[in-house]
Backbone bond lengths (Angstrom), bond angles and torsions (degrees), N, CA, C in turn:
res aa  C-N    CA-C-N  psi(-1)  N-CA   C-N-CA  omega(-1)  CA-C   N-CA-C  phi
1 M - - - 1.445 - - 1.588 110.05 -
2 S 1.255 118.98 129.54 1.487 123.63 -175.79 1.502 107.43 -80.17
3 D 1.384 117.31 140.23 1.522 122.43 174.81 1.456 114.85 -87.70
4 Q 1.430 114.49 -1.70 1.470 114.20 -177.50 1.635 112.35 -71.28
5 L 1.316 109.55 139.91 1.539 114.15 178.83 1.471 109.70 -93.64
6 P 1.355 119.09 149.63 1.452 120.99 -177.62 1.521 107.32 -64.53
7 A 1.343 113.86 155.03 1.480 121.31 -178.17 1.506 105.96 -74.46
8 P 1.379 112.86 140.12 1.438 116.66 176.65 1.499 115.76 -63.08
9 V 1.259 115.85 146.68 1.474 122.41 -179.02 1.522 110.28 -93.64
10 T 1.367 114.24 118.39 1.489 117.79 -179.38 1.502 108.53 -84.64
11 P 1.324 115.30 131.14 1.500 115.81 179.72 1.465 110.83 -68.70
12 A 1.388 119.44 142.89 1.419 122.77 -179.00 1.518 112.86 -71.42
13 D 1.341 115.14 143.14 1.437 117.17 178.30 1.533 108.57 -68.60
14 P 1.336 118.99 133.72 1.490 125.57 -179.98 1.452 110.65 -52.38
15 G 1.352 118.12 -48.52 1.444 124.63 -169.70 1.483 108.03 -65.90
16 T 1.460 117.02 -44.02 1.392 120.62 174.94 1.484 116.38 -59.92
17 T 1.409 113.92 -41.74 1.448 122.25 -178.91 1.551 108.98 -60.08
18 K 1.402 111.62 -45.36 1.465 117.30 -177.75 1.556 112.18 -63.58
19 A 1.319 113.18 -43.99 1.473 116.29 -179.48 1.500 113.16 -65.43
20 T 1.470 117.28 -39.89 1.409 118.15 177.60 1.456 113.84 -65.01
21 A 1.422 115.93 -39.81 1.431 115.99 177.98 1.433 114.63 -69.69
22 T 1.297 116.56 -32.11 1.481 120.25 177.46 1.541 110.17 -66.08
23 A 1.300 109.73 -46.40 1.574 114.04 -176.59 1.507 107.28 -65.81
24 A 1.396 118.91 -38.00 1.399 117.35 -178.00 1.560 111.49 -65.45
25 G 1.376 111.24 -35.77 1.482 114.81 179.01 1.539 111.98 -65.76
26 T 1.313 111.57 -38.97 1.487 115.73 -176.39 1.526 110.15 -71.92
27 A 1.379 115.53 -25.59 1.509 117.43 -176.15 1.505 111.60 -87.71
28 G 1.333 117.67 3.62 1.428 122.04 -176.15 1.583 108.45 -70.53
29 P 1.317 113.51 -174.93 1.504 117.31 179.69 1.525 114.93 -64.11
30 A 1.267 120.44 136.85 1.397 126.78 -176.14 1.572 107.62 -65.58
31 P 1.292 118.59 145.52 1.399 121.80 177.98 1.535 113.82 -62.86
32 A 1.299 114.27 149.91 1.518 118.96 -178.93 1.470 109.77 -57.49
33 P 1.373 114.62 145.71 1.451 115.30 179.95 1.521 117.38 -58.77
34 G 1.355 113.84 -24.31 1.495 117.33 179.98 1.530 112.29 -72.03
35 R 1.440 112.63 -22.64 1.482 114.83 -177.72 1.480 113.77 -100.57
36 A 1.339 118.86 11.14 1.394 122.10 178.84 1.565 110.89 -75.73
37 P 1.317 116.28 143.32 1.455 116.24 179.34 1.510 116.54 -55.54
38 G 1.417 114.98 -36.33 1.436 117.57 175.67 1.507 113.06 -61.31
39 G 1.344 115.26 -37.65 1.491 119.83 179.01 1.495 111.68 -63.36
40 H 1.395 116.84 -44.51 1.446 118.62 172.89 1.490 115.22 -55.32
41 A 1.319 114.65 -49.83 1.414 122.13 178.66 1.551 114.03 -55.55
42 W 1.314 115.80 -46.38 1.480 120.63 -175.92 1.539 107.32 -69.84
43 R 1.300 117.95 -40.30 1.535 118.49 178.44 1.534 111.19 -63.36
44 S 1.371 117.03 -36.47 1.378 121.65 178.25 1.564 110.75 -67.16
45 L 1.346 114.28 -45.31 1.463 117.61 -178.51 1.535 113.95 -65.84
46 R 1.329 116.05 -32.79 1.538 121.39 179.42 1.517 110.14 -64.17
47 R 1.265 120.04 -24.52 1.467 122.27 -177.40 1.542 114.23 -90.73
48 R 1.359 115.39 -1.35 1.517 121.06 -178.30 1.500 110.99 -101.66
49 P 1.375 116.23 114.80 1.451 118.17 178.01 1.551 109.77 -66.93
50 V 1.371 118.08 -29.08 1.397 117.03 174.91 1.517 118.11 -59.93
51 F 1.378 113.49 -34.58 1.464 119.30 175.31 1.488 108.33 -61.22
52 W 1.321 120.72 -52.17 1.419 121.10 -170.45 1.570 109.83 -70.56
53 A 1.369 118.27 -34.89 1.431 121.10 -179.56 1.630 107.22 -64.86
54 S 1.349 114.12 -44.61 1.504 116.35 -175.44 1.510 107.73 -69.64
55 L 1.313 120.07 -37.61 1.481 121.74 179.79 1.496 109.40 -66.03
56 L 1.336 118.99 -39.74 1.414 121.50 178.38 1.621 113.01 -59.90
57 I 1.312 109.93 -47.29 1.450 114.82 178.10 1.530 113.76 -60.68
58 L 1.419 112.97 -44.88 1.454 114.23 -179.12 1.521 113.81 -68.60
59 L 1.359 116.02 -32.47 1.486 117.84 176.62 1.565 111.16 -65.63
60 T 1.301 115.01 -37.31 1.516 118.71 177.90 1.546 110.31 -69.69
61 V 1.320 117.58 -38.93 1.475 117.99 177.27 1.502 110.49 -69.69
62 G 1.357 117.99 -31.34 1.475 119.90 177.18 1.469 112.45 -67.29
63 L 1.392 115.40 -38.11 1.424 118.34 -178.66 1.580 107.32 -70.62
64 M 1.292 118.50 -35.84 1.515 122.37 178.73 1.493 106.97 -62.98
65 A 1.299 121.80 -43.40 1.406 124.03 180.00 1.572 112.35 -67.63
66 A 1.298 116.66 -44.93 1.441 121.74 -175.30 1.545 114.91 -78.36
67 F 1.314 114.09 -39.60 1.433 120.67 -177.58 1.581 113.94 -133.15
68 P 1.325 115.10 69.90 1.493 119.65 -175.13 1.524 111.80 -60.71
69 R 1.273 117.37 -29.79 1.480 122.14 -176.31 1.598 109.52 -63.49
70 L 1.299 115.81 -19.19 1.498 118.27 176.16 1.536 110.49 -65.66
71 F 1.305 118.13 -27.39 1.431 124.55 -171.93 1.570 114.84 -109.60
72 T 1.331 115.94 -20.87 1.445 118.27 177.73 1.492 108.64 -153.63
73 D 1.343 116.20 148.02 1.495 123.71 174.98 1.520 113.10 -85.23
74 L 1.360 119.40 -12.46 1.345 121.85 -175.36 1.531 111.92 -94.72
75 G 1.339 117.11 142.72 1.433 121.90 173.85 1.537 112.13 -82.33
76 P 1.344 114.81 170.61 1.528 113.71 175.75 1.509 112.65 -64.67
77 N 1.345 112.26 138.77 1.470 118.42 -176.82 1.478 118.87 56.25
78 Q 1.335 114.30 32.10 1.443 125.07 -173.23 1.548 110.27 -114.25
79 G 1.296 117.96 141.91 1.520 121.15 -178.29 1.472 116.21 66.53
80 C 1.290 119.75 31.17 1.418 124.83 -177.47 1.504 114.42 -87.42
81 S 1.274 118.92 141.68 1.480 124.14 176.46 1.508 109.95 -143.24
82 L 1.385 119.58 131.11 1.403 123.37 -174.92 1.484 111.26 -70.19
83 S 1.331 116.89 -15.74 1.468 118.57 178.42 1.534 109.11 -72.35
84 H 1.310 122.92 -18.28 1.436 124.70 174.92 1.556 113.55 -97.09
85 S 1.373 116.72 8.54 1.360 117.63 -172.60 1.529 113.31 -57.01
86 R 1.323 115.85 126.96 1.487 126.80 174.08 1.530 114.82 62.29
87 L 1.445 115.24 19.64 1.510 118.50 171.67 1.481 110.15 -66.63
88 G 1.330 118.96 145.80 1.364 124.41 176.55 1.525 117.90 -74.15
89 P 1.321 119.60 -179.29 1.453 121.21 -178.93 1.503 111.61 -60.55
90 T 1.365 114.37 142.35 1.455 120.51 179.15 1.558 103.98 -134.51
91 A 1.348 116.77 -179.11 1.428 120.50 -175.16 1.484 113.09 -66.54
92 G 1.363 117.07 -38.62 1.482 119.04 -179.79 1.546 111.09 -90.87
93 H 1.301 118.69 -7.01 1.398 120.86 -177.71 1.554 107.50 -140.31
94 P 1.374 115.60 83.49 1.429 119.80 -169.63 1.573 114.89 -64.58
95 F 1.377 117.76 -20.19 1.360 121.34 179.75 1.555 111.22 -100.80
96 G 1.347 117.82 -0.13 1.456 117.26 -177.19 1.488 113.35 79.55
97 F 1.297 118.95 -158.48 1.427 129.65 178.83 1.541 114.23 -125.57
98 D 1.351 114.04 152.56 1.391 115.80 178.82 1.539 114.40 -93.01
99 V 1.305 120.83 -166.07 1.443 124.33 -172.72 1.531 110.07 -64.34
100 Q 1.360 117.32 -33.79 1.516 123.92 177.30 1.445 113.84 -82.05
101 G 1.338 120.45 -5.55 1.443 123.58 -179.35 1.553 108.14 88.20
102 C 1.303 122.58 17.30 1.488 123.56 -179.76 1.439 105.36 -88.18
103 D 1.377 112.06 150.41 1.503 121.31 175.19 1.541 108.27 -58.41
104 Y 1.310 119.81 123.47 1.440 126.30 -169.71 1.476 107.53 -76.57
105 L 1.338 120.38 -35.10 1.441 122.23 178.66 1.579 111.31 -63.51
106 A 1.285 117.33 -42.25 1.497 123.08 177.12 1.538 109.05 -62.53
107 Q 1.395 117.57 -46.14 1.410 122.57 -179.07 1.476 109.61 -61.96
108 T 1.303 118.51 -45.06 1.531 119.00 178.37 1.515 114.42 -65.76
109 I 1.357 117.39 -38.38 1.418 119.55 173.09 1.535 114.13 -58.96
110 H 1.423 113.96 -49.98 1.440 118.38 -177.80 1.591 112.40 -72.07
111 G 1.336 115.10 -15.74 1.438 115.93 175.30 1.532 113.61 -75.97
112 T 1.310 116.31 -12.66 1.483 122.30 -179.83 1.502 113.80 -62.77
113 R 1.355 112.68 -40.19 1.472 116.85 -169.46 1.561 112.09 -65.04
114 P 1.406 119.69 -52.52 1.472 117.94 179.77 1.465 114.44 -60.68
115 T 1.370 116.42 -36.60 1.455 121.29 177.99 1.526 112.45 -62.74
116 L 1.224 112.56 -55.32 1.496 117.59 -177.43 1.587 112.16 -64.79
117 L 1.332 113.39 -43.42 1.449 116.69 179.04 1.512 111.74 -59.90
118 I 1.278 120.78 -42.95 1.456 118.63 177.53 1.517 110.96 -71.20
119 G 1.245 122.00 -36.76 1.474 121.04 175.80 1.562 115.53 -58.43
120 V 1.372 111.87 -44.21 1.444 117.02 -178.83 1.488 112.69 -74.87
121 A 1.359 117.58 -45.13 1.427 125.05 -175.92 1.583 108.99 -62.43
122 V 1.320 114.96 -47.49 1.517 118.61 -177.86 1.560 109.25 -61.55
123 T 1.322 115.03 -47.74 1.504 121.75 179.23 1.488 110.08 -56.99
124 A 1.390 118.75 -46.53 1.450 118.09 179.45 1.470 116.22 -63.98
125 F 1.302 116.89 -45.44 1.475 118.51 176.12 1.548 113.09 -65.28
126 A 1.296 119.03 -40.27 1.405 121.27 174.48 1.522 113.86 -60.89
127 L 1.368 115.52 -38.96 1.407 118.33 179.43 1.561 110.56 -67.37
128 L 1.340 115.46 -40.99 1.459 119.65 176.56 1.505 112.24 -56.12
129 V 1.376 115.28 -49.15 1.467 118.82 176.50 1.465 114.42 -60.66
130 A 1.329 117.95 -36.16 1.522 123.69 -179.35 1.544 106.24 -69.37
131 I 1.285 120.32 -45.87 1.420 119.88 -176.65 1.536 112.90 -63.00
132 V 1.357 117.77 -43.65 1.434 122.12 -179.48 1.513 109.85 -67.83
133 L 1.322 122.69 -53.54 1.436 125.67 -178.70 1.545 113.39 -66.57
134 G 1.365 113.41 -41.44 1.523 115.50 -179.53 1.542 110.53 -65.62
135 T 1.374 115.94 -42.02 1.427 120.56 -174.57 1.588 108.44 -66.27
136 L 1.285 114.61 -50.84 1.492 120.20 -176.18 1.544 110.16 -60.62
137 S 1.327 115.48 -45.78 1.513 118.86 -177.05 1.464 113.31 -72.54
138 G 1.331 117.98 -35.66 1.428 120.14 174.86 1.449 115.05 -70.78
139 Y 1.320 120.99 -37.10 1.411 125.02 -175.80 1.563 112.08 -75.20
140 Y 1.335 114.97 -48.99 1.450 118.10 -175.22 1.511 112.96 -91.27
141 G 1.277 119.00 -24.82 1.539 118.32 177.62 1.502 110.95 61.93
142 G 1.316 115.26 -152.15 1.485 121.52 -179.21 1.471 118.70 61.81
143 W 1.372 113.22 -138.59 1.530 117.00 179.63 1.437 110.86 -69.24
144 L 1.342 122.12 -31.78 1.462 121.13 -177.65 1.567 108.93 -67.00
145 D 1.337 116.41 -41.36 1.445 119.99 176.13 1.496 111.93 -61.61
146 A 1.313 114.89 -43.25 1.502 118.58 -179.04 1.537 112.75 -63.96
147 L 1.425 114.68 -37.87 1.397 116.65 -179.97 1.509 113.10 -72.91
148 V 1.288 118.43 -34.86 1.557 121.17 179.39 1.481 108.07 -70.42
149 A 1.405 115.38 -34.99 1.485 120.06 -177.38 1.532 108.34 -66.41
150 R 1.408 116.16 -48.19 1.423 116.95 178.79 1.488 118.17 -63.15
151 V 1.389 117.30 -39.83 1.401 121.03 174.24 1.554 114.16 -65.29
152 T 1.300 117.46 -34.23 1.440 124.63 172.60 1.514 111.04 -61.73
153 D 1.338 113.72 -45.93 1.466 118.92 177.42 1.526 115.19 -54.55
154 V 1.371 110.50 -45.88 1.536 116.59 -176.80 1.479 110.07 -65.62
155 F 1.374 120.52 -42.33 1.441 119.24 -179.31 1.620 111.09 -76.14
156 F 1.290 114.54 -26.82 1.445 118.83 -177.42 1.535 109.17 -72.66
157 G 1.345 116.00 -25.77 1.496 120.91 176.77 1.453 114.54 -80.94
158 L 1.379 118.64 -7.25 1.503 116.74 174.47 1.539 112.14 -80.28
159 P 1.270 118.56 128.21 1.498 122.19 174.29 1.532 105.96 -60.58
160 F 1.409 112.75 136.23 1.520 115.90 -173.97 1.536 109.89 -65.22
161 V 1.323 113.11 -55.89 1.592 114.51 -169.66 1.570 106.04 -70.44
162 L 1.373 119.02 -40.64 1.419 120.69 -179.65 1.516 113.14 -59.92
163 G 1.401 113.19 -48.91 1.524 118.64 -175.73 1.535 105.90 -65.83
164 A 1.317 118.90 -44.87 1.523 115.84 -175.53 1.511 109.33 -69.75
165 T 1.297 120.16 -30.67 1.537 118.57 177.85 1.470 110.49 -66.92
166 V 1.375 118.64 -46.80 1.460 121.49 177.49 1.523 110.27 -56.55
167 I 1.273 121.19 -46.40 1.463 122.61 -176.69 1.554 112.04 -66.19
168 L 1.351 114.16 -44.34 1.454 121.02 -176.94 1.519 111.09 -66.85
169 V 1.295 116.26 -37.84 1.487 122.42 -175.88 1.617 104.42 -70.30
170 A 1.322 115.74 -39.35 1.511 116.73 178.80 1.475 110.08 -62.21
171 F 1.335 121.68 -25.78 1.481 120.63 -175.76 1.489 105.91 -129.03
172 P 1.391 117.42 82.18 1.465 120.13 -174.15 1.484 117.55 -63.80
173 D 1.342 115.88 -30.21 1.472 118.98 -175.92 1.519 108.08 -87.27
174 H 1.285 117.01 74.16 1.490 121.68 -176.94 1.454 112.35 -122.68
175 G 1.339 118.32 157.76 1.476 123.42 -178.15 1.482 106.19 -132.08
176 I 1.373 112.91 -155.07 1.453 120.64 -178.83 1.512 112.95 -63.16
177 G 1.369 116.08 -38.40 1.458 119.98 178.49 1.486 113.90 -60.21
178 A 1.294 116.50 -44.85 1.429 124.38 -178.30 1.514 108.79 -68.12
179 M 1.333 119.04 -40.23 1.398 123.01 176.80 1.512 111.95 -60.53
180 C 1.348 115.24 -40.33 1.567 120.02 -177.92 1.482 103.91 -67.81
181 L 1.303 120.32 -45.91 1.536 121.85 -176.42 1.477 109.14 -57.95
182 V 1.241 117.84 -46.26 1.555 120.10 -175.63 1.545 110.00 -66.77
183 L 1.298 113.93 -43.86 1.415 117.39 -175.38 1.596 113.46 -69.66
184 V 1.380 113.19 -33.93 1.475 121.52 172.33 1.542 109.39 -60.62
185 A 1.367 114.83 -49.84 1.463 119.72 -177.04 1.508 110.80 -57.45
186 L 1.343 117.72 -34.25 1.464 119.33 -177.54 1.494 115.22 -98.72
187 G 1.312 119.52 5.01 1.458 123.28 -169.26 1.496 118.06 -122.88
188 W 1.399 119.54 -1.36 1.414 122.73 -170.95 1.594 113.80 -91.95
189 T 1.362 113.97 -7.82 1.513 118.14 -167.10 1.490 112.54 -69.70
190 T 1.282 115.23 -47.58 1.502 118.48 -174.55 1.527 114.17 -62.80
191 M 1.397 115.12 -42.73 1.465 121.47 177.06 1.547 110.87 -63.97
192 T 1.376 113.85 -39.23 1.448 116.18 179.39 1.543 112.49 -63.83
193 R 1.303 119.72 -41.70 1.390 122.46 178.35 1.505 110.97 -65.84
194 M 1.288 118.96 -39.62 1.531 118.22 174.92 1.467 114.95 -64.95
195 M 1.380 114.77 -41.22 1.485 121.71 -178.72 1.584 105.79 -61.93
196 R 1.323 116.44 -48.57 1.493 116.54 178.17 1.444 112.67 -58.77
197 A 1.284 121.52 -42.24 1.469 123.60 -178.74 1.557 110.43 -64.07
198 Q 1.340 116.69 -38.62 1.461 119.82 178.02 1.465 113.37 -67.20
199 V 1.356 115.80 -39.48 1.484 118.44 -177.31 1.571 108.95 -71.57
200 I 1.287 118.86 -34.63 1.477 121.72 174.60 1.527 112.53 -61.95
201 A 1.391 114.51 -38.02 1.440 118.75 -177.14 1.488 110.29 -72.96
202 V 1.416 120.24 -25.46 1.439 124.83 -169.86 1.531 110.49 -101.38
203 K 1.314 118.35 -23.54 1.471 116.39 -167.11 1.532 112.64 -69.96
204 D 1.299 122.02 -20.03 1.413 127.75 -177.54 1.518 112.82 -99.01
205 A 1.324 116.18 9.70 1.460 120.27 178.99 1.571 112.80 -67.34
206 D 1.305 120.76 159.15 1.455 121.69 -175.66 1.468 112.43 -61.63
207 Y 1.373 117.19 -42.21 1.479 118.68 -176.32 1.540 110.00 -69.10
208 V 1.289 120.71 -26.78 1.385 119.81 173.98 1.470 116.26 -74.02
209 E 1.306 116.30 -37.61 1.466 125.43 171.35 1.560 107.94 -60.32
210 A 1.333 117.38 -46.44 1.440 116.70 178.77 1.500 112.96 -65.73
211 A 1.251 119.73 -31.35 1.535 118.54 178.16 1.551 108.47 -70.09
212 R 1.278 117.62 -36.68 1.472 120.00 179.45 1.566 109.75 -67.73
213 L 1.315 118.78 -42.14 1.438 119.87 -178.13 1.466 110.42 -71.75
214 L 1.334 119.37 -22.84 1.504 121.45 175.06 1.544 112.45 -83.18
215 G 1.362 117.87 1.17 1.419 120.58 171.33 1.521 113.54 98.29
216 A 1.270 118.28 13.55 1.458 119.08 178.13 1.563 112.10 -70.57
217 S 1.335 116.54 140.10 1.508 118.98 -177.80 1.502 108.17 -79.38
218 D 1.330 115.27 162.02 1.440 124.77 -174.91 1.588 108.42 -54.14
219 L 1.335 113.27 -46.00 1.496 117.31 -178.65 1.513 110.51 -60.76
220 R 1.304 116.90 -43.05 1.463 119.96 -177.77 1.575 110.26 -65.59
221 V 1.327 113.25 -41.96 1.503 121.62 177.03 1.519 111.55 -56.93
222 M 1.304 112.23 -45.89 1.456 115.83 -177.61 1.580 112.13 -73.79
223 L 1.274 119.62 -38.99 1.414 121.24 -175.97 1.524 110.13 -80.28
224 R 1.335 123.22 -37.29 1.417 127.75 -168.11 1.564 111.97 -95.09
225 H 1.376 117.49 -28.45 1.474 120.08 -166.48 1.503 108.43 -122.01
226 I 1.334 119.33 -39.76 1.464 123.07 -173.49 1.504 112.57 -86.61
227 L 1.366 114.67 -53.59 1.441 120.45 -174.48 1.524 116.10 -60.04
228 P 1.430 116.58 -45.03 1.490 112.33 179.79 1.581 114.37 -66.09
229 N 1.290 114.47 -23.82 1.457 116.24 -178.31 1.489 115.31 -95.42
230 A 1.348 117.47 0.48 1.423 122.35 -176.78 1.554 110.53 -117.81
231 V 1.325 119.92 -21.21 1.390 119.21 -168.56 1.454 119.33 -84.86
232 A 1.367 118.74 -15.83 1.375 122.27 -177.54 1.511 119.88 -53.77
233 P 1.433 113.32 -46.90 1.526 116.09 176.71 1.598 112.00 -65.36
234 V 1.341 115.97 -29.63 1.413 118.25 -179.72 1.571 111.28 -74.85
235 L 1.290 116.61 -31.66 1.463 122.12 172.74 1.497 112.44 -64.33
236 V 1.285 116.75 -41.39 1.457 121.61 174.70 1.559 111.10 -63.41
237 L 1.272 112.68 -46.19 1.534 113.79 176.62 1.523 112.59 -62.84
238 A 1.372 118.02 -32.84 1.438 118.60 175.73 1.466 109.89 -67.89
239 M 1.337 122.84 -37.13 1.443 123.20 177.22 1.519 110.10 -65.19
240 L 1.231 122.30 -35.67 1.387 122.81 174.40 1.527 110.32 -71.51
241 G 1.355 119.05 -31.57 1.450 122.28 -178.80 1.494 111.57 -69.73
242 V 1.370 118.80 -25.95 1.484 115.02 179.63 1.569 113.11 -62.20
243 G 1.320 113.65 -38.47 1.534 113.86 177.64 1.527 108.94 -68.74
244 N 1.333 120.73 -34.71 1.463 121.23 -177.88 1.533 108.71 -68.80
245 V 1.307 115.97 -34.67 1.491 120.51 179.34 1.535 109.44 -67.32
246 I 1.296 117.98 -46.14 1.411 124.85 -179.01 1.566 108.72 -61.80
247 A 1.368 117.80 -44.89 1.402 121.47 177.74 1.613 109.66 -61.34
248 G 1.370 113.50 -41.33 1.508 115.28 -178.81 1.512 111.64 -66.78
249 E 1.313 114.34 -41.79 1.518 119.35 177.73 1.479 111.12 -59.29
250 A 1.284 116.46 -46.50 1.519 119.83 177.18 1.561 112.57 -62.62
251 T 1.323 114.73 -32.23 1.499 117.31 178.80 1.486 111.72 -70.12
252 L 1.407 116.69 -41.26 1.445 118.11 175.58 1.544 111.55 -66.62
253 D 1.287 119.19 -39.68 1.470 118.91 176.45 1.502 109.99 -64.77
254 F 1.323 122.46 -37.44 1.420 122.60 178.51 1.563 112.79 -65.66
255 L 1.355 115.37 -33.59 1.453 118.76 178.46 1.534 113.35 -81.39
256 G 1.433 116.57 -3.55 1.496 117.25 172.19 1.517 108.57 90.57
257 V 1.334 123.31 3.96 1.486 120.33 -179.82 1.505 112.46 -109.87
258 G 1.423 118.10 1.93 1.457 120.25 177.59 1.468 115.30 -92.88
259 L 1.285 118.54 -126.46 1.460 121.60 178.43 1.511 110.29 -67.84
260 Q 1.245 117.50 159.33 1.492 127.55 -174.37 1.444 111.97 -126.56
261 Y 1.364 115.58 147.45 1.512 121.00 174.35 1.591 106.68 -60.21
262 P 1.319 112.03 143.54 1.498 135.98 12.28 1.518 116.15 -85.69
263 T 1.301 119.86 6.92 1.485 119.50 176.30 1.482 106.50 -63.81
264 V 1.381 115.53 141.30 1.417 121.20 175.48 1.553 113.76 -107.61
265 S 1.289 118.13 126.07 1.467 119.17 178.49 1.507 105.84 -151.24
266 W 1.370 113.26 161.84 1.405 119.68 -176.50 1.643 111.43 -62.67
267 G 1.283 113.42 -35.19 1.490 115.97 -179.04 1.519 109.15 -69.33
268 L 1.377 118.81 -38.72 1.499 119.83 178.61 1.560 109.06 -65.79
269 Q 1.360 114.34 -34.53 1.497 115.08 179.97 1.530 109.13 -65.39
270 L 1.359 116.57 -42.45 1.410 119.00 179.06 1.542 112.41 -64.73
271 N 1.313 118.26 -35.49 1.429 124.26 -179.17 1.545 107.22 -68.61
272 A 1.303 121.30 -38.20 1.506 124.45 176.34 1.533 112.84 -72.56
273 A 1.372 115.72 -27.76 1.458 119.24 -172.71 1.593 109.61 -85.13
274 Q 1.258 119.04 -17.37 1.490 121.03 -167.76 1.570 108.86 -61.98
275 A 1.353 117.46 -30.27 1.511 119.63 -174.90 1.588 108.26 -82.67
276 Y 1.273 115.91 -14.66 1.520 117.85 -177.71 1.518 114.21 -118.86
277 F 1.305 114.97 26.96 1.509 118.89 -175.27 1.493 111.47 -62.31
278 V 1.308 119.46 -38.75 1.423 120.86 -178.07 1.486 113.67 -76.57
279 D 1.321 118.81 -44.20 1.449 123.81 -177.17 1.623 111.14 -76.56
280 A 1.413 111.90 -38.79 1.488 113.38 179.27 1.514 112.64 -134.37
281 P 1.348 112.38 80.63 1.445 116.04 -173.48 1.543 116.37 -65.76
282 H 1.363 111.96 -21.41 1.520 115.67 176.82 1.453 111.22 -61.74
283 L 1.299 123.70 -26.79 1.520 124.98 -179.28 1.515 107.51 -61.64
284 M 1.243 118.55 -36.28 1.465 123.08 -175.48 1.528 111.47 -89.05
285 A 1.340 115.63 -34.18 1.437 121.36 -169.29 1.603 110.86 -71.31
286 F 1.302 114.59 -44.15 1.571 112.05 -170.27 1.476 112.33 -75.32
287 P 1.358 122.24 -45.74 1.498 119.26 176.54 1.497 108.90 -62.94
288 A 1.383 117.67 -39.41 1.438 117.56 -178.94 1.560 111.40 -61.47
289 L 1.269 116.54 -40.13 1.514 121.35 177.29 1.531 113.07 -61.04
290 F 1.355 115.88 -48.52 1.433 121.53 176.39 1.542 111.04 -58.55
291 L 1.261 115.07 -50.21 1.459 120.94 -178.54 1.563 113.54 -60.06
292 T 1.372 115.46 -44.64 1.429 117.78 177.73 1.513 113.72 -67.90
293 A 1.343 117.29 -36.38 1.483 119.69 -179.06 1.534 106.83 -67.27
294 T 1.370 119.02 -44.99 1.432 121.77 -178.71 1.557 111.00 -60.97
295 V 1.291 115.85 -50.65 1.480 117.62 -177.28 1.516 111.44 -63.57
296 L 1.336 115.34 -42.76 1.437 122.11 -179.70 1.512 109.84 -62.67
297 S 1.350 117.99 -38.35 1.401 118.30 -179.78 1.516 116.11 -68.13
298 F 1.338 114.19 -33.58 1.410 117.45 179.35 1.584 109.67 -72.83
299 L 1.287 116.43 -35.04 1.469 121.00 -178.55 1.552 105.47 -70.43
300 L 1.323 122.44 -46.63 1.487 125.84 -175.60 1.490 106.87 -66.79
301 L 1.307 119.75 -38.83 1.477 123.30 178.56 1.528 111.30 -64.11
302 G 1.369 116.53 -43.21 1.407 119.94 175.80 1.478 114.27 -61.55
303 D 1.335 114.91 -42.86 1.466 120.90 179.74 1.578 111.13 -63.34
304 A 1.283 115.52 -38.91 1.487 117.66 178.54 1.490 112.64 -69.76
305 V 1.333 116.48 -37.51 1.515 116.44 178.77 1.534 109.27 -72.81
306 R 1.296 119.76 -32.12 1.396 123.51 176.19 1.565 112.26 -61.67
307 D 1.329 113.12 -50.80 1.446 120.68 177.53 1.540 110.48 -59.75
308 A 1.295 118.76 -40.70 1.467 122.14 -179.30 1.484 112.21 -67.20
309 L 1.345 119.15 -32.80 1.454 121.53 -176.92 1.536 111.50 -87.79
310 D 1.313 117.31 -13.78 1.455 121.23 179.96 1.496 111.09 -76.72
311 P 1.367 120.57 110.67 1.492 117.39 -177.51 1.566 115.18 -66.94
312 R 1.341 114.39 -14.75 1.489 117.05 -178.38 1.525 110.46 -72.82
313 L 1.348 116.08 -21.65 1.472 124.22 -177.10 1.471 113.30 -92.81
314 R 1.386 119.98 -4.26 1.434 117.88 -173.72 1.542 107.89 -84.52
């Protein structure tokens, strides 16, 4: 018989046990495709007529902006004759003519590109700013969070139309680039606040703690674990924001401080039509119809995606 005693058993460290268990749980088999959140959202969207109607309108508007020659043979401000000034719709010209005697259908189609370009570009850059600032401030907190919060408060307190008007009037020789810069400077605050709140809610989750204990760097934790689980509500807000940016751009054009002639946009068409609303109502009706349909489609599409991603509504 041996006189050796069994080796003492060292109790496992609770943190290591938790990390190992969590890592083992995350390394298990992936959920079935039918149970993925994206699958639930897509099945919910497919059953919504509003989603398909909004998507169809936006695809049509996108084609008009990207390939206007598919819808008209005339270029912007081309084929104009003052003898046709403000004439109503006819068989060959279903939208009539504008003040300069240009075909109004061609003008409306070519006005799609600047409006849609500004809406999408401003929202994309504002979303990028919001993701970077919101993620950093929410993850690290401290003085960085306080600084971002105070800067956000300053910009959030600026009235949108008034602030944009003051800036654009100070720089009269501006184009699409300047418009985008001004609208981004005044439009990133709401998404940044939401992104920060989402990061704060996610950063203390068990899978994030497990990634830290396993030695993942801060950058990897933010990009691989926090961002994918926090960005969905911000993307929905950005989708809603495209419609708001388009409406804001059209408002600035209508007030005469936005884009300038010879650029063609729906806001500029509304600005030129306001003096002839009684005598030539078609000048106001057609660009207003296109603008309303586009903004409403973005808003309805964003609402549909938000409802589909909300687990409480499934």
